[in-house]
C-alpha positions in Angstrom: -3.1 8.8 18.9 -1.4 10.6 16.0 2.3 9.9 16.4 4.8 7.7 18.3 8.4 8.9 18.4 10.8 6.0 19.1 14.2 6.9 20.4 16.7 4.0 20.5 19.6 4.9 22.8 23.0 3.7 24.0 22.7 6.1 26.9 24.7 9.0 25.3 24.7 12.4 26.9 22.7 13.8 23.9 19.6 11.8 24.8 17.9 14.6 26.8 18.3 16.9 23.8 16.5 14.4 21.6 13.7 13.9 24.1 13.3 17.7 24.6 13.1 18.3 20.9 10.1 16.1 20.7 8.4 17.6 23.7 8.8 21.0 22.2 6.7 20.0 19.1 3.4 21.9 19.1 1.3 18.7 19.3 -1.4 17.9 21.9 -0.2 15.6 24.7 -3.0 13.2 23.8 -1.7 12.9 20.2 1.9 12.0 20.8 4.1 9.6 22.8 7.8 9.1 23.2 9.2 5.6 23.5 12.8 5.5 24.7 14.4 2.2 24.0 17.3 1.6 26.2 19.8 -0.6 24.4 22.8 0.4 26.6 22.7 -2.6 28.9 22.7 -0.2 31.9 20.3 2.0 33.8 19.5 5.4 32.2 19.6 8.6 34.2 16.2 9.9 33.2 14.9 11.0 36.6 13.5 14.3 35.3 11.3 12.4 32.7 10.2 9.4 34.8 6.9 11.0 35.8 6.1 12.4 32.3 2.8 10.8 31.1 3.9 10.8 27.5 7.3 9.0 27.9 7.8 5.3 28.2 11.2 3.7 28.8 11.8 0.0 27.8 15.0 -2.0 27.8 16.4 -4.3 25.1 19.9 -4.9 26.6 22.4 -4.5 23.8 20.2 -6.2 21.1 21.2 -3.9 18.4 19.7 -0.8 16.6 17.2 -2.7 14.4 15.8 -4.8 17.3 15.6 -1.7 19.5 13.6 0.2 16.9 11.3 -2.7 16.1 10.7 -3.3 19.8 9.7 0.3 20.3 7.4 0.1 17.2 5.7 -3.0 18.5 4.3 -1.2 21.5 3.6 2.1 19.8 0.0 3.4 19.6 0.4 6.2 17.1 -0.9 6.2 13.6 2.5 7.3 12.5 6.0 6.4 13.6 9.1 8.6 13.8 12.5 7.1 14.7 15.0 9.5 16.2 18.5 8.5 17.0 19.6 9.7 20.4 22.3 12.0 19.1 19.9 13.7 16.6 17.1 16.0 17.3 13.9 17.4 15.8 13.9 21.0 14.6 11.1 23.5 15.5 7.8 22.3 13.9 9.7 19.5 12.2 7.3 16.7 13.3 4.4 18.9 12.3 5.9 19.3 8.8 6.3 15.5 8.4 2.8 14.8 9.6 1.2 17.5 7.4 3.1 16.0 4.3 1.8 12.5 5.1 -1.8 13.7 5.7 -2.0 16.0 2.7 -0.4 13.4 0.2 -1.9 10.2 1.5 1.5 8.6 1.2 2.6 6.0 3.7 6.0 7.5 4.3 7.7 10.9 4.2 11.4 11.9 3.7 12.1 15.3 5.1 14.8 17.8 4.5 17.5 17.9 7.1 20.5 19.8 8.5 23.7 17.8 8.9 26.2 18.9 11.5 29.4 17.6 13.2 29.8 16.6 16.8 30.3 20.3 17.8 27.1 21.6 16.1 28.9 23.0 13.1 26.7 22.8 10.0 28.3 20.6 7.3 25.6 20.8 4.7 21.8 20.7 4.2 19.8 17.9 2.6 17.0 19.3 0.4 14.4 16.5 -0.2 11.8 18.7 -1.7 11.9 17.0 -5.1 11.6 13.5 -3.7 8.2 12.3 -4.8 6.3 9.2 -5.9 8.0 6.0 -6.9 11.7 6.1 -6.0 12.6 2.4 -6.1 15.3 3.1 -8.8 17.2 5.3 -6.4 17.7 2.4 -3.9 18.6 -0.1 -6.6 21.2 2.5 -7.6 22.6 2.6 -4.0 20.9 5.8 -2.7 20.3 6.1 1.0 18.6 8.3 3.5 18.6 8.6 7.3 15.7 7.5 9.4 15.8 10.5 11.8 14.3 12.8 9.1 11.6 10.4 8.0 8.1 9.4 9.0 6.2 6.1 8.5 2.6 5.0 8.7 2.8 2.5 11.6 0.7 -0.3 10.0 2.7 0.0 6.8 6.0 -0.2 8.7 4.8 -3.4 10.4 3.5 -4.9 7.2 6.9 -4.6 5.5 8.5 -6.3 8.5 10.1 -3.3 10.1 13.9 -3.0 10.3 16.0 -6.0 9.2 18.8 -6.9 11.6 22.1 -5.9 9.8 25.5 -4.7 10.7 24.7 -1.3 9.1 22.4 0.3 6.5 19.1 -0.7 8.3 17.6 2.6 7.1 18.4 2.0 3.4 17.1 -1.6 3.6 13.8 -0.4 5.0 13.4 2.4 2.4 14.1 -0.1 -0.4 11.4 -2.5 0.8 8.9 0.4 1.3 9.6 1.7 -2.2 8.8 -1.6 -3.8 5.1 -1.0 -3.0 4.6 2.5 -1.8 5.1 6.0 -3.1 6.8 8.6 -1.0 6.4 12.4 -0.4 8.8 14.9 1.2 9.1 18.3 2.8 11.1 21.3 1.7 11.4 22.4 5.4 14.3 20.9 7.3 12.7 18.7 10.0 15.7 17.4 12.0 19.3 17.9 12.7 21.4 14.8 12.1 24.8 14.5 13.6 27.5 13.1 11.3 30.0 12.0 14.0 33.6 11.1 13.9 33.5 9.9 17.5 31.3 7.5 19.5 28.0 8.3 17.9 27.6 5.3 15.7 25.4 2.4 16.9 27.3 0.2 14.5 30.2 -2.1 15.2 32.1 -4.1 12.6 30.4 -2.2 9.8 30.6 -3.6 6.3 28.5 -1.0 4.3 29.4 -2.4 0.9 28.3 -5.9 1.8 25.0 -4.6 3.4 24.3 -2.5 0.3 24.8 -5.6 -1.8 22.4 -7.6 0.4 19.7 -4.9 0.1 20.2 -4.7 -3.7 19.8 -8.5 -4.1 16.7 -8.5 -1.9 15.1 -6.1 -4.3 16.3 -7.9 -7.5 14.9 -11.2 -6.1 11.4 -9.8 -6.1 8.9 -9.0 -8.9 10.4 -5.5 -9.1 10.4 -5.0 -12.9 7.2 -3.0 -13.4 7.8 -0.9 -10.4 11.4 -0.2 -11.4 10.4 0.6 -15.0 7.9 3.2 -13.7 10.5 4.7 -11.4 13.0 5.1 -14.3 10.7 7.1 -16.6 12.5 10.2 -17.9 15.6 9.6 -15.8 18.3 8.5 -18.2 21.4 8.9 -16.0 19.7 7.0 -13.2 18.9 4.3 -15.6 22.6 3.9 -16.3 23.3 3.7 -12.5 20.7 1.0 -12.1 22.2 -1.0 -15.0 25.6 -0.6 -13.4 24.2 -2.3 -10.2 22.5 -5.1 -12.2 25.9 -5.8 -14.0 27.6 -6.0 -10.5 24.8 -8.4 -9.4 25.2 -10.6 -12.5 28.9 -10.8 -11.9 28.4 -11.7 -8.2 26.0 -14.6 -9.0 28.3 -15.8 -11.8 31.2 -15.9 -9.3 28.9 -17.9 -7.0 28.1 -20.3 -9.9 24.4 -19.2 -9.8 24.1 -19.0 -13.6 20.3 -18.6 -13.7 20.4 -15.5 -11.5 23.4 -14.1 -13.4 21.6 -14.4 -16.7 18.4 -13.0 -15.3 20.2 -9.9 -14.1 21.9 -9.5 -17.5 18.5 -9.9 -19.4 16.8 -7.2 -17.3 19.9 -5.0 -17.6 19.6 -5.1 -21.4 15.9 -4.5 -21.1 16.3 -1.4 -19.0 19.2 -0.1 -21.1 17.6 -0.8 -24.6 17.5 2.4 -26.7 19.0 4.5 -24.0 22.5 3.3 -24.8 22.8 6.1 -27.4 22.4 8.8 -24.7 25.6 10.1 -23.2 23.9 10.6 -19.8 23.2 6.9 -19.7 26.8 6.1 -20.0 27.7 8.7 -17.4 25.5 6.9 -15.0 26.7 3.5 -16.0 30.4 4.3 -15.7 30.4 6.6 -12.7 28.1 5.7 -9.9 27.7 9.0 -7.9 26.0 7.3 -4.9 
């Protein structure tokens, strides 16, 4: 089987739209499956899909978004995984574009372009990921983020990195950071999905502390042997280098406050290493002093 689409859901009214957007993709029935993970804690009204041979519904009973996604992935049969939130939906040929990019590049994950709308379907902006290529570890050290609904993952690679980590928020960013430690990425110019940026009930998260979870992800990266990979990711990108050094300074201060002097000094050493001769460049200081993420 080529692809498994995992749709974690809280039972929102937008779920049928998400399912139908997958069913409309021009992929043979034998090459795709949809795994709906019901995390609502109640029965879903999916009578019209119950007899569909490509749709499987499983229950996780309010275990959280990360656990729901991981549970779906654990029973998936496809070579590739696509995670689609139940309020988002795939665009025409979106899954084809993601799969083609993965196959043509040999990369283990793909970040697609996307259209961002509000709850009423009004377009807010478009994300153009066409220049996202190769080693992008530095972006995640510098606090960049993407949304899982416009991405594709090689299933075995996803499982090897441990899938989603259970967090209050930012599961997507944490997964991307861990993937980028070892794997290059490719992208699509074509928008592959529509992601809803909601001001209402659409968030899976409760008690979100995004800044704290960003720090957790950053520290997980900086506690690994990241240096060679990060150095390669920073080549020719002076402003981004400044943004990375900014985060390393924050990390050093955090550990100093917690009386972890060794880690604090380690962060400062590598900050100086990555800054080195670039401190004479104005764009380095622009990145260092004003984090745009």
